[in-house]
PDB file of the backbone (N, CA, C, O) and the ligand in Angstrom, with CONECT records:
HET     ZN  A 101       1
ATOM      1  N   MET A   1     -74.174-211.073  57.894  1.00  0.00           N
ATOM      2  CA  MET A   1     -74.069-209.633  57.371  1.00  0.00           C
ATOM      3  C   MET A   1     -73.785-209.350  55.903  1.00  0.00           C
ATOM      4  O   MET A   1     -72.606-209.253  55.564  1.00  0.00           O
ATOM      5  N   MET A   2     -74.693-209.216  55.054  1.00  0.00           N
ATOM      6  CA  MET A   2     -74.625-209.260  53.503  1.00  0.00           C
ATOM      7  C   MET A   2     -73.568-208.286  53.268  1.00  0.00           C
ATOM      8  O   MET A   2     -72.639-208.522  52.495  1.00  0.00           O
ATOM      9  N   GLU A   3     -73.672-207.325  53.839  1.00  0.00           N
ATOM     10  CA  GLU A   3     -72.822-206.066  53.322  1.00  0.00           C
ATOM     11  C   GLU A   3     -71.272-206.435  53.142  1.00  0.00           C
ATOM     12  O   GLU A   3     -70.588-205.890  52.276  1.00  0.00           O
ATOM     13  N   ALA A   4     -70.882-207.181  53.825  1.00  0.00           N
ATOM     14  CA  ALA A   4     -69.547-207.672  53.899  1.00  0.00           C
ATOM     15  C   ALA A   4     -69.094-208.244  52.444  1.00  0.00           C
ATOM     16  O   ALA A   4     -67.931-208.174  52.044  1.00  0.00           O
ATOM     17  N   PHE A   5     -70.038-208.751  51.792  1.00  0.00           N
ATOM     18  CA  PHE A   5     -69.679-209.249  50.439  1.00  0.00           C
ATOM     19  C   PHE A   5     -70.168-208.396  49.348  1.00  0.00           C
ATOM     20  O   PHE A   5     -70.092-208.810  48.192  1.00  0.00           O
ATOM     21  N   SER A   6     -70.654-207.262  49.608  1.00  0.00           N
ATOM     22  CA  SER A   6     -71.098-206.446  48.523  1.00  0.00           C
ATOM     23  C   SER A   6     -70.002-206.172  47.397  1.00  0.00           C
ATOM     24  O   SER A   6     -68.808-206.063  47.675  1.00  0.00           O
ATOM     25  N   PRO A   7     -70.516-206.068  46.091  1.00  0.00           N
ATOM     26  CA  PRO A   7     -69.475-205.885  45.057  1.00  0.00           C
ATOM     27  C   PRO A   7     -69.025-204.319  45.068  1.00  0.00           C
ATOM     28  O   PRO A   7     -67.957-203.896  44.625  1.00  0.00           O
ATOM     29  N   VAL A   8     -70.054-203.554  45.661  1.00  0.00           N
ATOM     30  CA  VAL A   8     -69.633-202.161  45.724  1.00  0.00           C
ATOM     31  C   VAL A   8     -69.266-201.629  47.026  1.00  0.00           C
ATOM     32  O   VAL A   8     -69.926-201.918  48.024  1.00  0.00           O
ATOM     33  N   PRO A   9     -68.113-200.765  47.079  1.00  0.00           N
ATOM     34  CA  PRO A   9     -67.703-200.204  48.323  1.00  0.00           C
ATOM     35  C   PRO A   9     -68.707-199.542  49.240  1.00  0.00           C
ATOM     36  O   PRO A   9     -69.273-198.548  48.785  1.00  0.00           O
ATOM     37  N   PRO A  10     -68.948-199.853  50.195  1.00  0.00           N
ATOM     38  CA  PRO A  10     -69.994-198.940  51.145  1.00  0.00           C
ATOM     39  C   PRO A  10     -69.085-197.625  51.436  1.00  0.00           C
ATOM     40  O   PRO A  10     -67.877-197.652  51.673  1.00  0.00           O
ATOM     41  N   PRO A  11     -69.905-196.470  51.370  1.00  0.00           N
ATOM     42  CA  PRO A  11     -69.280-195.027  51.716  1.00  0.00           C
ATOM     43  C   PRO A  11     -68.386-195.016  52.817  1.00  0.00           C
ATOM     44  O   PRO A  11     -67.353-194.348  52.781  1.00  0.00           O
ATOM     45  N   TRP A  12     -68.701-195.686  53.766  1.00  0.00           N
ATOM     46  CA  TRP A  12     -67.657-195.504  55.090  1.00  0.00           C
ATOM     47  C   TRP A  12     -66.340-195.984  54.954  1.00  0.00           C
ATOM     48  O   TRP A  12     -65.490-195.716  55.803  1.00  0.00           O
ATOM     49  N   THR A  13     -66.058-196.782  53.798  1.00  0.00           N
ATOM     50  CA  THR A  13     -64.837-197.285  53.533  1.00  0.00           C
ATOM     51  C   THR A  13     -63.751-196.081  52.969  1.00  0.00           C
ATOM     52  O   THR A  13     -62.528-196.199  52.888  1.00  0.00           O
ATOM     53  N   ASP A  14     -64.508-194.992  52.636  1.00  0.00           N
ATOM     54  CA  ASP A  14     -63.703-193.982  51.712  1.00  0.00           C
ATOM     55  C   ASP A  14     -62.372-193.620  52.627  1.00  0.00           C
ATOM     56  O   ASP A  14     -61.236-193.580  52.156  1.00  0.00           O
ATOM     57  N   ASP A  15     -62.686-193.373  53.956  1.00  0.00           N
ATOM     58  CA  ASP A  15     -61.505-192.642  54.721  1.00  0.00           C
ATOM     59  C   ASP A  15     -60.910-193.729  55.602  1.00  0.00           C
ATOM     60  O   ASP A  15     -60.690-193.498  56.791  1.00  0.00           O
ATOM     61  N   ALA A  16     -60.635-194.947  55.033  1.00  0.00           N
ATOM     62  CA  ALA A  16     -59.914-196.076  55.656  1.00  0.00           C
ATOM     63  C   ALA A  16     -58.424-195.767  55.841  1.00  0.00           C
ATOM     64  O   ALA A  16     -57.749-195.173  55.000  1.00  0.00           O
ATOM     65  N   VAL A  17     -58.017-196.176  56.898  1.00  0.00           N
ATOM     66  CA  VAL A  17     -56.521-196.065  57.444  1.00  0.00           C
ATOM     67  C   VAL A  17     -55.937-197.455  57.453  1.00  0.00           C
ATOM     68  O   VAL A  17     -56.479-198.403  58.022  1.00  0.00           O
ATOM     69  N   HIS A  18     -54.743-197.525  56.758  1.00  0.00           N
ATOM     70  CA  HIS A  18     -54.042-198.967  56.530  1.00  0.00           C
ATOM     71  C   HIS A  18     -53.627-199.315  58.008  1.00  0.00           C
ATOM     72  O   HIS A  18     -52.865-198.550  58.599  1.00  0.00           O
ATOM     73  N   SER A  19     -54.104-200.442  58.617  1.00  0.00           N
ATOM     74  CA  SER A  19     -53.552-200.928  59.751  1.00  0.00           C
ATOM     75  C   SER A  19     -52.436-202.236  59.466  1.00  0.00           C
ATOM     76  O   SER A  19     -52.688-203.215  58.763  1.00  0.00           O
ATOM     77  N   LEU A  20     -51.389-202.028  60.062  1.00  0.00           N
ATOM     78  CA  LEU A  20     -50.274-203.002  59.634  1.00  0.00           C
ATOM     79  C   LEU A  20     -50.320-204.427  60.525  1.00  0.00           C
ATOM     80  O   LEU A  20     -49.760-205.484  60.234  1.00  0.00           O
ATOM     81  N   ASP A  21     -51.118-204.150  61.646  1.00  0.00           N
ATOM     82  CA  ASP A  21     -51.144-205.314  62.631  1.00  0.00           C
ATOM     83  C   ASP A  21     -52.499-205.880  62.865  1.00  0.00           C
ATOM     84  O   ASP A  21     -52.667-206.709  63.760  1.00  0.00           O
ATOM     85  N   PHE A  22     -53.498-205.465  62.089  1.00  0.00           N
ATOM     86  CA  PHE A  22     -54.813-205.932  62.163  1.00  0.00           C
ATOM     87  C   PHE A  22     -55.528-205.610  63.472  1.00  0.00           C
ATOM     88  O   PHE A  22     -56.414-206.371  63.860  1.00  0.00           O
ATOM     89  N   TYR A  23     -55.187-204.495  64.194  1.00  0.00           N
ATOM     90  CA  TYR A  23     -55.910-203.878  65.224  1.00  0.00           C
ATOM     91  C   TYR A  23     -56.267-202.349  64.769  1.00  0.00           C
ATOM     92  O   TYR A  23     -55.590-201.715  63.960  1.00  0.00           O
ATOM     93  N   CYS A  24     -57.439-201.864  65.420  1.00  0.00           N
ATOM     94  CA  CYS A  24     -57.711-200.611  65.188  1.00  0.00           C
ATOM     95  C   CYS A  24     -56.653-199.770  65.631  1.00  0.00           C
ATOM     96  O   CYS A  24     -56.226-199.895  66.779  1.00  0.00           O
ATOM     97  N   PRO A  25     -56.017-198.624  64.568  1.00  0.00           N
ATOM     98  CA  PRO A  25     -54.827-197.853  64.849  1.00  0.00           C
ATOM     99  C   PRO A  25     -55.182-196.659  65.965  1.00  0.00           C
ATOM    100  O   PRO A  25     -54.291-195.948  66.432  1.00  0.00           O
ATOM    101  N   ARG A  26     -56.380-196.544  66.282  1.00  0.00           N
ATOM    102  CA  ARG A  26     -56.809-195.570  67.180  1.00  0.00           C
ATOM    103  C   ARG A  26     -56.985-196.146  68.679  1.00  0.00           C
ATOM    104  O   ARG A  26     -56.437-195.649  69.663  1.00  0.00           O
ATOM    105  N   CYS A  27     -57.809-197.238  68.696  1.00  0.00           N
ATOM    106  CA  CYS A  27     -58.158-197.705  70.219  1.00  0.00           C
ATOM    107  C   CYS A  27     -57.478-199.078  70.373  1.00  0.00           C
ATOM    108  O   CYS A  27     -57.307-199.486  71.522  1.00  0.00           O
ATOM    109  N   GLY A  28     -57.072-199.832  69.337  1.00  0.00           N
ATOM    110  CA  GLY A  28     -56.392-200.997  69.438  1.00  0.00           C
ATOM    111  C   GLY A  28     -57.557-202.252  69.608  1.00  0.00           C
ATOM    112  O   GLY A  28     -57.195-203.312  70.118  1.00  0.00           O
ATOM    113  N   ASN A  29     -58.728-202.102  69.231  1.00  0.00           N
ATOM    114  CA  ASN A  29     -59.755-203.048  69.197  1.00  0.00           C
ATOM    115  C   ASN A  29     -59.478-203.998  68.203  1.00  0.00           C
ATOM    116  O   ASN A  29     -58.835-203.600  67.231  1.00  0.00           O
ATOM    117  N   GLU A  30     -59.856-205.264  68.248  1.00  0.00           N
ATOM    118  CA  GLU A  30     -59.546-206.301  67.292  1.00  0.00           C
ATOM    119  C   GLU A  30     -60.661-206.286  66.232  1.00  0.00           C
ATOM    120  O   GLU A  30     -61.757-205.752  66.409  1.00  0.00           O
ATOM    121  N   ALA A  31     -60.296-206.889  65.174  1.00  0.00           N
ATOM    122  CA  ALA A  31     -61.235-206.806  63.879  1.00  0.00           C
ATOM    123  C   ALA A  31     -62.772-207.320  64.418  1.00  0.00           C
ATOM    124  O   ALA A  31     -63.806-206.698  64.176  1.00  0.00           O
ATOM    125  N   ASN A  32     -62.708-208.423  65.098  1.00  0.00           N
ATOM    126  CA  ASN A  32     -64.051-208.929  65.395  1.00  0.00           C
ATOM    127  C   ASN A  32     -64.757-208.092  66.292  1.00  0.00           C
ATOM    128  O   ASN A  32     -65.944-208.369  66.468  1.00  0.00           O
ATOM    129  N   GLN A  33     -64.305-207.187  66.859  1.00  0.00           N
ATOM    130  CA  GLN A  33     -65.173-206.111  67.705  1.00  0.00           C
ATOM    131  C   GLN A  33     -65.599-205.089  66.677  1.00  0.00           C
ATOM    132  O   GLN A  33     -66.313-204.237  67.207  1.00  0.00           O
ATOM    133  N   ALA A  34     -65.439-204.920  65.618  1.00  0.00           N
ATOM    134  CA  ALA A  34     -65.888-203.988  64.547  1.00  0.00           C
ATOM    135  C   ALA A  34     -67.266-204.078  64.204  1.00  0.00           C
ATOM    136  O   ALA A  34     -67.811-205.168  64.030  1.00  0.00           O
ATOM    137  N   GLN A  35     -67.904-202.904  64.088  1.00  0.00           N
ATOM    138  CA  GLN A  35     -69.375-202.719  64.007  1.00  0.00           C
ATOM    139  C   GLN A  35     -69.701-203.032  62.377  1.00  0.00           C
ATOM    140  O   GLN A  35     -70.792-203.452  61.990  1.00  0.00           O
ATOM    141  N   ARG A  36     -68.731-202.794  61.634  1.00  0.00           N
ATOM    142  CA  ARG A  36     -69.261-203.190  60.189  1.00  0.00           C
ATOM    143  C   ARG A  36     -67.878-203.655  59.504  1.00  0.00           C
ATOM    144  O   ARG A  36     -66.779-203.227  59.855  1.00  0.00           O
ATOM    145  N   VAL A  37     -68.057-204.443  58.641  1.00  0.00           N
ATOM    146  CA  VAL A  37     -67.007-205.320  57.808  1.00  0.00           C
ATOM    147  C   VAL A  37     -67.270-204.964  56.350  1.00  0.00           C
ATOM    148  O   VAL A  37     -68.433-204.853  55.962  1.00  0.00           O
ATOM    149  N   TRP A  38     -66.262-204.784  55.544  1.00  0.00           N
ATOM    150  CA  TRP A  38     -66.382-204.888  54.178  1.00  0.00           C
ATOM    151  C   TRP A  38     -65.006-205.519  53.540  1.00  0.00           C
ATOM    152  O   TRP A  38     -63.900-205.049  53.810  1.00  0.00           O
ATOM    153  N   ILE A  39     -65.213-206.697  52.617  1.00  0.00           N
ATOM    154  CA  ILE A  39     -64.166-207.411  52.134  1.00  0.00           C
ATOM    155  C   ILE A  39     -64.059-207.088  50.701  1.00  0.00           C
ATOM    156  O   ILE A  39     -65.033-207.171  49.953  1.00  0.00           O
ATOM    157  N   ASN A  40     -62.941-206.738  50.325  1.00  0.00           N
ATOM    158  CA  ASN A  40     -62.875-206.167  48.750  1.00  0.00           C
ATOM    159  C   ASN A  40     -62.390-207.512  47.901  1.00  0.00           C
ATOM    160  O   ASN A  40     -61.297-207.583  47.340  1.00  0.00           O
ATOM    161  N   ARG A  41     -63.288-208.459  47.903  1.00  0.00           N
ATOM    162  CA  ARG A  41     -62.859-209.783  47.063  1.00  0.00           C
ATOM    163  C   ARG A  41     -62.808-209.318  45.552  1.00  0.00           C
ATOM    164  O   ARG A  41     -62.213-210.025  44.738  1.00  0.00           O
ATOM    165  N   GLN A  42     -63.423-208.139  45.160  1.00  0.00           N
ATOM    166  CA  GLN A  42     -63.228-207.905  43.786  1.00  0.00           C
ATOM    167  C   GLN A  42     -62.002-207.580  43.293  1.00  0.00           C
ATOM    168  O   GLN A  42     -61.836-207.640  42.075  1.00  0.00           O
ATOM    169  N   ALA A  43     -61.043-207.222  44.061  1.00  0.00           N
ATOM    170  CA  ALA A  43     -59.719-206.846  43.570  1.00  0.00           C
ATOM    171  C   ALA A  43     -58.675-207.474  44.396  1.00  0.00           C
ATOM    172  O   ALA A  43     -57.930-206.833  45.138  1.00  0.00           O
ATOM    173  N   PRO A  44     -58.647-208.852  44.230  1.00  0.00           N
ATOM    174  CA  PRO A  44     -57.496-209.518  45.049  1.00  0.00           C
ATOM    175  C   PRO A  44     -56.045-209.239  44.351  1.00  0.00           C
ATOM    176  O   PRO A  44     -55.909-209.073  43.138  1.00  0.00           O
ATOM    177  N   VAL A  45     -55.042-209.215  45.250  1.00  0.00           N
ATOM    178  CA  VAL A  45     -53.581-209.050  44.744  1.00  0.00           C
ATOM    179  C   VAL A  45     -52.909-210.250  45.076  1.00  0.00           C
ATOM    180  O   VAL A  45     -53.087-210.852  46.135  1.00  0.00           O
ATOM    181  N   ILE A  46     -51.987-210.666  44.001  1.00  0.00           N
ATOM    182  CA  ILE A  46     -50.942-211.706  44.322  1.00  0.00           C
ATOM    183  C   ILE A  46     -49.856-211.288  45.148  1.00  0.00           C
ATOM    184  O   ILE A  46     -49.022-210.485  44.730  1.00  0.00           O
ATOM    185  N   GLY A  47     -49.813-211.767  46.262  1.00  0.00           N
ATOM    186  CA  GLY A  47     -48.722-211.537  47.392  1.00  0.00           C
ATOM    187  C   GLY A  47     -47.710-212.407  47.197  1.00  0.00           C
ATOM    188  O   GLY A  47     -47.454-213.012  46.156  1.00  0.00           O
ATOM    189  N   GLU A  48     -46.989-212.464  48.503  1.00  0.00           N
ATOM    190  CA  GLU A  48     -45.856-213.518  48.663  1.00  0.00           C
ATOM    191  C   GLU A  48     -46.402-214.802  48.297  1.00  0.00           C
ATOM    192  O   GLU A  48     -47.614-215.013  48.255  1.00  0.00           O
ATOM    193  N   ASN A  49     -45.434-215.744  48.007  1.00  0.00           N
ATOM    194  CA  ASN A  49     -45.807-217.167  47.854  1.00  0.00           C
ATOM    195  C   ASN A  49     -47.157-217.328  46.819  1.00  0.00           C
ATOM    196  O   ASN A  49     -48.035-218.158  47.055  1.00  0.00           O
ATOM    197  N   ASN A  50     -47.189-216.533  45.793  1.00  0.00           N
ATOM    198  CA  ASN A  50     -48.348-216.422  45.033  1.00  0.00           C
ATOM    199  C   ASN A  50     -49.650-216.594  45.610  1.00  0.00           C
ATOM    200  O   ASN A  50     -50.484-217.168  44.909  1.00  0.00           O
ATOM    201  N   GLN A  51     -49.976-216.211  46.737  1.00  0.00           N
ATOM    202  CA  GLN A  51     -51.333-216.329  47.374  1.00  0.00           C
ATOM    203  C   GLN A  51     -51.927-215.212  47.131  1.00  0.00           C
ATOM    204  O   GLN A  51     -51.236-214.215  46.922  1.00  0.00           O
ATOM    205  N   GLN A  52     -53.342-215.134  47.106  1.00  0.00           N
ATOM    206  CA  GLN A  52     -54.020-213.999  46.837  1.00  0.00           C
ATOM    207  C   GLN A  52     -54.332-213.407  48.089  1.00  0.00           C
ATOM    208  O   GLN A  52     -54.686-214.126  49.024  1.00  0.00           O
ATOM    209  N   LYS A  53     -54.243-212.208  48.207  1.00  0.00           N
ATOM    210  CA  LYS A  53     -54.945-211.211  49.318  1.00  0.00           C
ATOM    211  C   LYS A  53     -55.608-210.009  48.858  1.00  0.00           C
ATOM    212  O   LYS A  53     -55.384-209.419  47.801  1.00  0.00           O
ATOM    213  N   TRP A  54     -56.468-209.699  49.781  1.00  0.00           N
ATOM    214  CA  TRP A  54     -57.470-208.787  49.419  1.00  0.00           C
ATOM    215  C   TRP A  54     -57.606-207.759  50.753  1.00  0.00           C
ATOM    216  O   TRP A  54     -57.339-208.138  51.893  1.00  0.00           O
ATOM    217  N   GLN A  55     -58.026-206.512  50.451  1.00  0.00           N
ATOM    218  CA  GLN A  55     -58.288-205.628  51.507  1.00  0.00           C
ATOM    219  C   GLN A  55     -59.581-205.928  52.243  1.00  0.00           C
ATOM    220  O   GLN A  55     -60.632-206.138  51.639  1.00  0.00           O
ATOM    221  N   GLU A  56     -59.460-205.943  53.736  1.00  0.00           N
ATOM    222  CA  GLU A  56     -60.532-206.103  54.627  1.00  0.00           C
ATOM    223  C   GLU A  56     -60.731-204.777  55.294  1.00  0.00           C
ATOM    224  O   GLU A  56     -59.767-204.208  55.807  1.00  0.00           O
ATOM    225  N   PHE A  57     -61.977-204.234  55.314  1.00  0.00           N
ATOM    226  CA  PHE A  57     -62.045-202.968  55.824  1.00  0.00           C
ATOM    227  C   PHE A  57     -63.181-203.201  57.076  1.00  0.00           C
ATOM    228  O   PHE A  57     -64.197-203.896  57.073  1.00  0.00           O
ATOM    229  N   TYR A  58     -62.630-202.385  58.091  1.00  0.00           N
ATOM    230  CA  TYR A  58     -63.464-202.486  59.327  1.00  0.00           C
ATOM    231  C   TYR A  58     -63.772-201.283  59.881  1.00  0.00           C
ATOM    232  O   TYR A  58     -62.922-200.392  59.881  1.00  0.00           O
ATOM    233  N   TYR A  59     -65.157-201.062  60.487  1.00  0.00           N
ATOM    234  CA  TYR A  59     -65.651-199.687  61.061  1.00  0.00           C
ATOM    235  C   TYR A  59     -65.659-200.133  62.436  1.00  0.00           C
ATOM    236  O   TYR A  59     -66.385-201.046  62.830  1.00  0.00           O
ATOM    237  N   CYS A  60     -64.842-199.481  63.179  1.00  0.00           N
ATOM    238  CA  CYS A  60     -64.556-199.693  64.672  1.00  0.00           C
ATOM    239  C   CYS A  60     -65.672-199.046  65.477  1.00  0.00           C
ATOM    240  O   CYS A  60     -66.339-198.079  65.109  1.00  0.00           O
ATOM    241  N   GLU A  61     -65.785-199.689  66.598  1.00  0.00           N
ATOM    242  CA  GLU A  61     -66.919-198.949  67.459  1.00  0.00           C
ATOM    243  C   GLU A  61     -66.338-197.416  67.988  1.00  0.00           C
ATOM    244  O   GLU A  61     -67.079-196.649  68.604  1.00  0.00           O
ATOM    245  N   CYS A  62     -65.143-197.133  67.716  1.00  0.00           N
ATOM    246  CA  CYS A  62     -64.652-195.771  68.316  1.00  0.00           C
ATOM    247  C   CYS A  62     -64.772-194.912  67.115  1.00  0.00           C
ATOM    248  O   CYS A  62     -64.336-193.761  67.168  1.00  0.00           O
ATOM    249  N   GLY A  63     -65.359-195.398  65.968  1.00  0.00           N
ATOM    250  CA  GLY A  63     -65.529-194.408  64.804  1.00  0.00           C
ATOM    251  C   GLY A  63     -64.446-194.425  63.958  1.00  0.00           C
ATOM    252  O   GLY A  63     -64.532-193.677  62.984  1.00  0.00           O
ATOM    253  N   GLU A  64     -63.338-195.157  64.090  1.00  0.00           N
ATOM    254  CA  GLU A  64     -62.313-195.166  63.179  1.00  0.00           C
ATOM    255  C   GLU A  64     -62.487-196.319  62.089  1.00  0.00           C
ATOM    256  O   GLU A  64     -62.986-197.404  62.388  1.00  0.00           O
ATOM    257  N   VAL A  65     -62.079-196.034  60.908  1.00  0.00           N
ATOM    258  CA  VAL A  65     -62.332-196.966  59.754  1.00  0.00           C
ATOM    259  C   VAL A  65     -61.057-197.340  59.421  1.00  0.00           C
ATOM    260  O   VAL A  65     -60.262-196.433  59.176  1.00  0.00           O
ATOM    261  N   TRP A  66     -60.653-198.578  59.352  1.00  0.00           N
ATOM    262  CA  TRP A  66     -59.389-198.985  59.072  1.00  0.00           C
ATOM    263  C   TRP A  66     -59.212-200.341  57.980  1.00  0.00           C
ATOM    264  O   TRP A  66     -60.228-201.014  57.812  1.00  0.00           O
ATOM    265  N   TRP A  67     -58.279-200.646  57.430  1.00  0.00           N
ATOM    266  CA  TRP A  67     -58.494-201.716  56.543  1.00  0.00           C
ATOM    267  C   TRP A  67     -56.946-202.337  56.598  1.00  0.00           C
ATOM    268  O   TRP A  67     -55.973-201.626  56.849  1.00  0.00           O
ATOM    269  N   ALA A  68     -56.865-203.706  56.339  1.00  0.00           N
ATOM    270  CA  ALA A  68     -55.745-204.433  56.474  1.00  0.00           C
ATOM    271  C   ALA A  68     -55.602-205.646  55.120  1.00  0.00           C
ATOM    272  O   ALA A  68     -56.576-205.926  54.421  1.00  0.00           O
ATOM    273  N   TRP A  69     -54.686-206.063  54.986  1.00  0.00           N
ATOM    274  CA  TRP A  69     -54.390-207.227  53.981  1.00  0.00           C
ATOM    275  C   TRP A  69     -54.909-208.473  54.794  1.00  0.00           C
ATOM    276  O   TRP A  69     -54.530-208.763  55.929  1.00  0.00           O
ATOM    277  N   SER A  70     -55.894-209.210  53.995  1.00  0.00           N
ATOM    278  CA  SER A  70     -56.374-210.474  54.386  1.00  0.00           C
ATOM    279  C   SER A  70     -55.250-211.359  54.845  1.00  0.00           C
ATOM    280  O   SER A  70     -55.535-212.197  55.701  1.00  0.00           O
ATOM    281  N   ASN A  71     -54.135-211.302  54.448  1.00  0.00           N
ATOM    282  CA  ASN A  71     -53.056-212.477  54.943  1.00  0.00           C
ATOM    283  C   ASN A  71     -52.296-211.941  56.118  1.00  0.00           C
ATOM    284  O   ASN A  71     -51.310-212.517  56.578  1.00  0.00           O
ATOM    285  N   ASP A  72     -52.792-210.799  56.596  1.00  0.00           N
ATOM    286  CA  ASP A  72     -51.977-210.347  57.782  1.00  0.00           C
ATOM    287  C   ASP A  72     -53.039-210.400  59.064  1.00  0.00           C
ATOM    288  O   ASP A  72     -52.874-209.883  60.169  1.00  0.00           O
ATOM    289  N   ARG A  73     -54.180-211.178  58.595  1.00  0.00           N
ATOM    290  CA  ARG A  73     -55.134-211.315  59.877  1.00  0.00           C
ATOM    291  C   ARG A  73     -54.641-212.447  60.667  1.00  0.00           C
ATOM    292  O   ARG A  73     -54.409-213.503  60.078  1.00  0.00           O
ATOM    293  N   PRO A  74     -54.458-212.355  61.913  1.00  0.00           N
ATOM    294  CA  PRO A  74     -54.003-213.473  63.047  1.00  0.00           C
ATOM    295  C   PRO A  74     -54.851-214.545  62.872  1.00  0.00           C
ATOM    296  O   PRO A  74     -55.923-214.287  62.326  1.00  0.00           O
ATOM    297  N   PRO A  75     -54.633-215.710  63.207  1.00  0.00           N
ATOM    298  CA  PRO A  75     -55.324-216.987  63.277  1.00  0.00           C
ATOM    299  C   PRO A  75     -56.558-216.674  64.348  1.00  0.00           C
ATOM    300  O   PRO A  75     -56.281-216.245  65.469  1.00  0.00           O
ATOM    301  N   SER A  76     -57.813-216.890  63.979  1.00  0.00           N
ATOM    302  CA  SER A  76     -58.803-216.795  64.927  1.00  0.00           C
ATOM    303  C   SER A  76     -58.784-217.620  66.167  1.00  0.00           C
ATOM    304  O   SER A  76     -58.284-218.742  66.088  1.00  0.00           O
ATOM    305  N   GLU A  77     -59.253-217.217  67.270  1.00  0.00           N
ATOM    306  CA  GLU A  77     -59.481-218.079  68.473  1.00  0.00           C
ATOM    307  C   GLU A  77     -60.062-219.334  68.150  1.00  0.00           C
ATOM    308  O   GLU A  77     -59.718-220.403  68.654  1.00  0.00           O
ATOM    309  N   LEU A  78     -60.901-219.187  67.345  1.00  0.00           N
ATOM    310  CA  LEU A  78     -62.008-220.368  66.943  1.00  0.00           C
ATOM    311  C   LEU A  78     -61.071-221.625  66.391  1.00  0.00           C
ATOM    312  O   LEU A  78     -61.084-222.784  66.807  1.00  0.00           O
ATOM    313  N   ALA A  79     -60.216-221.032  65.286  1.00  0.00           N
ATOM    314  CA  ALA A  79     -59.330-221.913  64.632  1.00  0.00           C
ATOM    315  C   ALA A  79     -58.427-222.802  65.592  1.00  0.00           C
ATOM    316  O   ALA A  79     -58.254-224.021  65.577  1.00  0.00           O
ATOM    317  N   GLN A  80     -57.849-221.729  66.515  1.00  0.00           N
ATOM    318  CA  GLN A  80     -56.792-222.083  67.540  1.00  0.00           C
ATOM    319  C   GLN A  80     -57.548-223.285  68.197  1.00  0.00           C
ATOM    320  O   GLN A  80     -56.992-224.381  68.262  1.00  0.00           O
ATOM    321  N   ARG A  81     -58.752-223.101  68.662  1.00  0.00           N
ATOM    322  CA  ARG A  81     -59.380-223.950  69.549  1.00  0.00           C
ATOM    323  C   ARG A  81     -59.302-225.355  68.690  1.00  0.00           C
ATOM    324  O   ARG A  81     -58.686-226.324  69.134  1.00  0.00           O
ATOM    325  N   GLU A  82     -59.843-225.375  67.680  1.00  0.00           N
ATOM    326  CA  GLU A  82     -60.185-226.681  66.811  1.00  0.00           C
ATOM    327  C   GLU A  82     -58.796-227.287  66.748  1.00  0.00           C
ATOM    328  O   GLU A  82     -58.633-228.479  67.004  1.00  0.00           O
ATOM    329  N   GLN A  83     -57.866-226.547  66.437  1.00  0.00           N
ATOM    330  CA  GLN A  83     -56.487-227.284  66.516  1.00  0.00           C
ATOM    331  C   GLN A  83     -56.091-227.943  67.841  1.00  0.00           C
ATOM    332  O   GLN A  83     -55.601-229.071  67.877  1.00  0.00           O
ATOM    333  N   ASP A  84     -56.299-227.271  68.822  1.00  0.00           N
ATOM    334  CA  ASP A  84     -56.114-227.863  70.225  1.00  0.00           C
ATOM    335  C   ASP A  84     -56.802-229.076  70.476  1.00  0.00           C
ATOM    336  O   ASP A  84     -56.362-229.938  71.237  1.00  0.00           O
ATOM    337  N   ASN A  85     -58.003-229.175  69.777  1.00  0.00           N
ATOM    338  CA  ASN A  85     -58.923-230.366  70.128  1.00  0.00           C
ATOM    339  C   ASN A  85     -58.586-231.486  69.341  1.00  0.00           C
ATOM    340  O   ASN A  85     -58.951-232.601  69.714  1.00  0.00           O
ATOM    341  N   SER A  86     -57.942-231.341  68.306  1.00  0.00           N
ATOM    342  CA  SER A  86     -57.481-232.388  67.414  1.00  0.00           C
ATOM    343  C   SER A  86     -56.356-233.228  67.635  1.00  0.00           C
ATOM    344  O   SER A  86     -56.054-234.087  66.807  1.00  0.00           O
TER     345      SER A  86
HETATM  346 ZN    ZN A 101     -61.150-198.324  67.340  1.00  0.00          ZN2+
END
């Protein structure tokens, strides 16, 4: 999905709601169920532990648009599986 790394914010990110737990605030869907994604890599912020974080925007299938900080993202199932196998 090329749009995810576009330098220009897509218009649908305008009305995004901040989600603190990385789920859609309206229906509770996870980020990987979103129909569209945009990652604001142009404007990283230095957070705790001097780690960079950035906003990730998600267009949920319920019509809600929400965003969360990249460092609030829970570990993906795939990463979990790789750890279990090693
Ligand atoms: Zn939703």
